[in-house]
C-alpha atoms as a printed R data frame, in Angstrom:
    type eleno elety resid chain resno       x       y       z
1   ATOM     1    CA   MET     A     1   0.000   0.000   0.000
2   ATOM     2    CA   THR     A     2   1.243   3.462  -0.785
3   ATOM     3    CA   THR     A     3   1.208   6.747   1.079
4   ATOM     4    CA   GLU     A     4   0.073   8.904  -1.821
5   ATOM     5    CA   GLU     A     5  -1.970  12.061  -1.358
6   ATOM     6    CA   PRO     A     6  -5.667  11.362  -0.752
7   ATOM     7    CA   LEU     A     7  -7.868  11.614  -3.803
8   ATOM     8    CA   PHE     A     8 -10.290  13.999  -2.083
9   ATOM     9    CA   THR     A     9 -10.076  16.557   0.636
10  ATOM    10    CA   GLY     A    10 -13.431  18.338   1.084
11  ATOM    11    CA   GLU     A    11 -16.802  16.671   1.498
12  ATOM    12    CA   ALA     A    12 -15.670  13.318   0.138
13  ATOM    13    CA   SER     A    13 -13.349  12.859   3.103
14  ATOM    14    CA   LYS     A    14 -16.463  13.071   5.324
15  ATOM    15    CA   LEU     A    15 -18.174  10.160   3.583
16  ATOM    16    CA   ASP     A    16 -19.667   7.603   5.978
17  ATOM    17    CA   VAL     A    17 -19.420   4.073   4.581
18  ATOM    18    CA   LEU     A    18 -20.994   0.926   5.976
19  ATOM    19    CA   ILE     A    19 -19.374  -2.308   4.827
20  ATOM    20    CA   VAL     A    20 -21.366  -5.468   5.494
21  ATOM    21    CA   GLU     A    21 -18.908  -8.319   4.992
22  ATOM    22    CA   ASN     A    22 -18.604 -11.566   6.929
23  ATOM    23    CA   ASP     A    23 -15.103 -12.529   5.731
24  ATOM    24    CA   PRO     A    24 -12.644 -10.862   8.160
25  ATOM    25    CA   ALA     A    25  -9.802 -10.734   5.618
26  ATOM    26    CA   THR     A    26 -11.973  -9.077   2.957
27  ATOM    27    CA   ALA     A    27 -13.386  -6.675   5.551
28  ATOM    28    CA   ARG     A    28  -9.892  -5.606   6.673
29  ATOM    29    CA   LEU     A    29  -8.707  -5.294   3.085
30  ATOM    30    CA   THR     A    30 -11.718  -3.153   2.149
31  ATOM    31    CA   MET     A    31 -11.219  -0.842   5.110
32  ATOM    32    CA   GLU     A    32  -7.499  -0.516   4.310
33  ATOM    33    CA   ALA     A    33  -8.298   0.161   0.644
34  ATOM    34    CA   PHE     A    34 -10.602   3.030   1.660
35  ATOM    35    CA   ARG     A    35  -7.830   4.439   3.873
36  ATOM    36    CA   GLU     A    36  -5.395   4.235   0.978
37  ATOM    37    CA   ALA     A    37  -7.912   6.025  -1.235
38  ATOM    38    CA   GLY     A    38  -8.056   8.857   1.323
39  ATOM    39    CA   LEU     A    39 -10.998   7.984   3.588
40  ATOM    40    CA   HIS     A    40  -9.467   7.741   7.050
41  ATOM    41    CA   HIS     A    41 -12.626   8.096   9.168
42  ATOM    42    CA   GLY     A    42 -16.244   7.110   8.791
43  ATOM    43    CA   VAL     A    43 -15.812   3.511   7.635
44  ATOM    44    CA   VAL     A    44 -17.646   0.906   9.690
45  ATOM    45    CA   CYS     A    45 -17.583  -2.796   8.955
46  ATOM    46    CA   LEU     A    46 -20.148  -5.252  10.307
47  ATOM    47    CA   PRO     A    47 -20.016  -9.045   9.966
48  ATOM    48    CA   ASP     A    48 -23.628  -9.971   9.222
49  ATOM    49    CA   GLY     A    49 -27.023  -8.777   8.086
50  ATOM    50    CA   ASP     A    50 -28.640  -8.757  11.515
51  ATOM    51    CA   GLU     A    51 -25.909  -6.517  12.919
52  ATOM    52    CA   ALA     A    52 -26.133  -4.240   9.867
53  ATOM    53    CA   LEU     A    53 -29.877  -3.791  10.303
54  ATOM    54    CA   ALA     A    54 -29.449  -3.086  14.025
55  ATOM    55    CA   TYR     A    55 -26.846  -0.453  13.082
56  ATOM    56    CA   LEU     A    56 -29.128   1.128  10.475
57  ATOM    57    CA   ARG     A    57 -32.074   1.099  12.879
58  ATOM    58    CA   ARG     A    58 -29.879   2.545  15.635
59  ATOM    59    CA   GLU     A    59 -30.710  -0.269  18.010
60  ATOM    60    CA   GLY     A    60 -28.777  -1.176  21.147
61  ATOM    61    CA   LYS     A    61 -25.106  -0.249  21.022
62  ATOM    62    CA   HIS     A    62 -25.672   1.533  17.698
63  ATOM    63    CA   HIS     A    63 -28.141   4.127  19.032
64  ATOM    64    CA   ILE     A    64 -25.839   7.101  18.384
65  ATOM    65    CA   ARG     A    65 -24.254   5.987  15.108
66  ATOM    66    CA   PRO     A    66 -24.717   8.160  12.016
67  ATOM    67    CA   HIS     A    67 -26.497   6.724   9.028
68  ATOM    68    CA   PRO     A    68 -24.037   5.836   6.274
69  ATOM    69    CA   ASP     A    69 -23.867   7.747   3.017
70  ATOM    70    CA   ILE     A    70 -23.370   4.470   1.156
71  ATOM    71    CA   ILE     A    71 -23.528   0.774   1.966
72  ATOM    72    CA   PHE     A    72 -21.239  -1.892   0.517
73  ATOM    73    CA   LEU     A    73 -23.192  -5.119   0.937
74  ATOM    74    CA   ASP     A    74 -21.965  -8.676   0.462
75  ATOM    75    CA   LEU     A    75 -24.694 -11.123  -0.542
76  ATOM    76    CA   HIS     A    76 -23.476 -14.337   1.044
77  ATOM    77    CA   MET     A    77 -23.548 -13.948   4.808
78  ATOM    78    CA   PRO     A    78 -24.642 -15.951   7.824
79  ATOM    79    CA   LYS     A    79 -27.914 -15.252   9.620
80  ATOM    80    CA   LYS     A    80 -29.537 -12.859   7.129
81  ATOM    81    CA   SER     A    81 -28.495 -12.839   3.473
82  ATOM    82    CA   GLY     A    82 -27.480  -9.674   1.689
83  ATOM    83    CA   LEU     A    83 -30.630  -9.853  -0.427
84  ATOM    84    CA   GLN     A    84 -32.767  -9.967   2.732
85  ATOM    85    CA   VAL     A    85 -30.879  -6.984   4.151
86  ATOM    86    CA   LEU     A    86 -31.258  -5.082   0.880
87  ATOM    87    CA   SER     A    87 -34.998  -5.804   0.867
88  ATOM    88    CA   GLU     A    88 -35.416  -4.468   4.406
89  ATOM    89    CA   ILE     A    89 -33.365  -1.352   3.664
90  ATOM    90    CA   LYS     A    90 -35.416  -0.539   0.587
91  ATOM    91    CA   LYS     A    91 -38.715  -1.053   2.467
92  ATOM    92    CA   SER     A    92 -37.771   1.582   5.041
93  ATOM    93    CA   SER     A    93 -38.886   5.134   4.270
94  ATOM    94    CA   ARG     A    94 -35.799   6.465   6.118
95  ATOM    95    CA   LEU     A    95 -33.200   4.135   4.600
96  ATOM    96    CA   VAL     A    96 -34.466   3.758   1.036
97  ATOM    97    CA   VAL     A    97 -32.432   6.766  -0.140
98  ATOM    98    CA   ILE     A    98 -29.082   5.291   0.918
99  ATOM    99    CA   PRO     A    99 -27.250   3.868  -2.100
100 ATOM   100    CA   VAL     A   100 -26.497   0.171  -1.677
101 ATOM   101    CA   ILE     A   101 -23.603  -1.215  -3.661
102 ATOM   102    CA   VAL     A   102 -23.853  -4.981  -3.827
103 ATOM   103    CA   VAL     A   103 -20.357  -6.440  -3.868
104 ATOM   104    CA   SER     A   104 -20.282 -10.161  -4.487
105 ATOM   105    CA   GLY     A   105 -18.016 -12.894  -5.742
106 ATOM   106    CA   SER     A   106 -20.983 -14.440  -7.534
107 ATOM   107    CA   GLU     A   107 -21.724 -14.043 -11.216
108 ATOM   108    CA   ASP     A   108 -25.065 -15.834 -10.876
109 ATOM   109    CA   PRO     A   109 -27.443 -13.922 -13.187
110 ATOM   110    CA   ARG     A   110 -30.376 -14.685 -10.870
111 ATOM   111    CA   GLU     A   111 -28.622 -12.971  -7.965
112 ATOM   112    CA   VAL     A   112 -27.709  -9.994 -10.142
113 ATOM   113    CA   ARG     A   113 -31.327  -9.673 -11.261
114 ATOM   114    CA   GLN     A   114 -32.672 -10.057  -7.704
115 ATOM   115    CA   ALA     A   115 -30.319  -7.342  -6.442
116 ATOM   116    CA   TYR     A   116 -31.528  -4.903  -9.080
117 ATOM   117    CA   GLU     A   117 -35.173  -5.880  -8.519
118 ATOM   118    CA   LEU     A   118 -34.623  -4.948  -4.880
119 ATOM   119    CA   HIS     A   119 -33.246  -1.568  -6.042
120 ATOM   120    CA   ALA     A   120 -29.527  -2.048  -5.479
121 ATOM   121    CA   SER     A   121 -27.690   0.992  -6.806
122 ATOM   122    CA   CYS     A   122 -25.262  -1.308  -8.581
123 ATOM   123    CA   TYR     A   123 -23.914  -4.854  -8.540
124 ATOM   124    CA   ILE     A   124 -20.158  -5.243  -8.637
125 ATOM   125    CA   ARG     A   125 -18.246  -8.495  -8.803
126 ATOM   126    CA   LYS     A   126 -15.380  -8.550  -6.291
127 ATOM   127    CA   PRO     A   127 -12.037  -8.476  -8.060
128 ATOM   128    CA   SER     A   128  -9.848 -11.433  -7.109
129 ATOM   129    CA   ASP     A   129  -6.524  -9.687  -7.764
130 ATOM   130    CA   LEU     A   130  -5.203  -7.406  -4.982
131 ATOM   131    CA   HIS     A   131  -4.242  -4.545  -7.322
132 ATOM   132    CA   GLN     A   132  -7.637  -4.698  -9.049
133 ATOM   133    CA   PHE     A   133  -9.394  -4.738  -5.667
134 ATOM   134    CA   LEU     A   134  -7.516  -1.632  -4.482
135 ATOM   135    CA   GLN     A   135  -8.296   0.103  -7.763
136 ATOM   136    CA   PHE     A   136 -11.971  -0.950  -7.471
137 ATOM   137    CA   ILE     A   137 -12.297   0.665  -4.026
138 ATOM   138    CA   SER     A   138 -10.470   3.779  -5.195
139 ATOM   139    CA   VAL     A   139 -12.829   4.155  -8.166
140 ATOM   140    CA   CYS     A   140 -15.859   3.583  -5.922
141 ATOM   141    CA   TYR     A   141 -14.603   6.227  -3.515
142 ATOM   142    CA   GLN     A   142 -13.970   8.671  -6.356
143 ATOM   143    CA   PHE     A   143 -17.429   8.068  -7.801
144 ATOM   144    CA   TRP     A   144 -19.557   7.939  -4.626
145 ATOM   145    CA   GLY     A   145 -17.467  10.500  -2.737
146 ATOM   146    CA   GLY     A   146 -16.770  13.011  -5.469
147 ATOM   147    CA   VAL     A   147 -19.074  12.636  -8.454
148 ATOM   148    CA   VAL     A   148 -22.435  11.607  -7.008
149 ATOM   149    CA   THR     A   149 -24.695  13.988  -5.113
150 ATOM   150    CA   LEU     A   150 -25.869  12.046  -2.069
151 ATOM   151    CA   PRO     A   151 -29.000  12.786  -0.016
152 ATOM   152    CA   PRO     A   152 -28.438  15.347   2.758
153 ATOM   153    CA   LYS     A   153 -27.708  13.837   6.167
154 ATOM   154    CA   ALA     A   154 -30.591  15.795   7.724
155 ATOM   155    CA   GLU     A   155 -33.055  13.528   5.908
156 ATOM   156    CA   LEU     A   156 -31.546  10.492   7.609
157 ATOM   157    CA   THR     A   157 -31.205  11.698  11.173
158 ATOM   158    CA   SER     A   158 -34.375  10.467  12.824
159 ATOM   159    CA   ASN     A   159 -34.930   6.851  13.861
160 ATOM   160    CA   ILE     A   160 -36.598   4.555  11.388
161 ATOM   161    CA   ALA     A   161 -39.979   3.060  11.980
């Protein structure tokens, strides 16, 4: 990993990202890739769908957590699948506006279709090569943190029903 200048300095560096990934190595790599891209704060990683929904609903230990600007969601997780989590997010009037980027190792066309039917913002196949993975996260950060206009945080501040 390099110590290059961050890609963004202003608002993009304040991006709050929720990563829902059950593989500890992939979770650590994703968090490190965001740091390398310039996002040093605001990245939270949770290991399963139930924990992610508790976080998004601000339940229990997550009662004071900010809502994320974007969610990176793995599909294949224990307890609650990524598709189930995506469905619950998109049914919530408070959470529906948060972009959900499905990141999966699967190329199954049925899963791709289901993700889009559930209103995933995009479906991205996880790169298997380390350099490609780092580049993938950097491009995502550039796009979601610098190109896209995200919903204002004020619209996400109250608890969901």
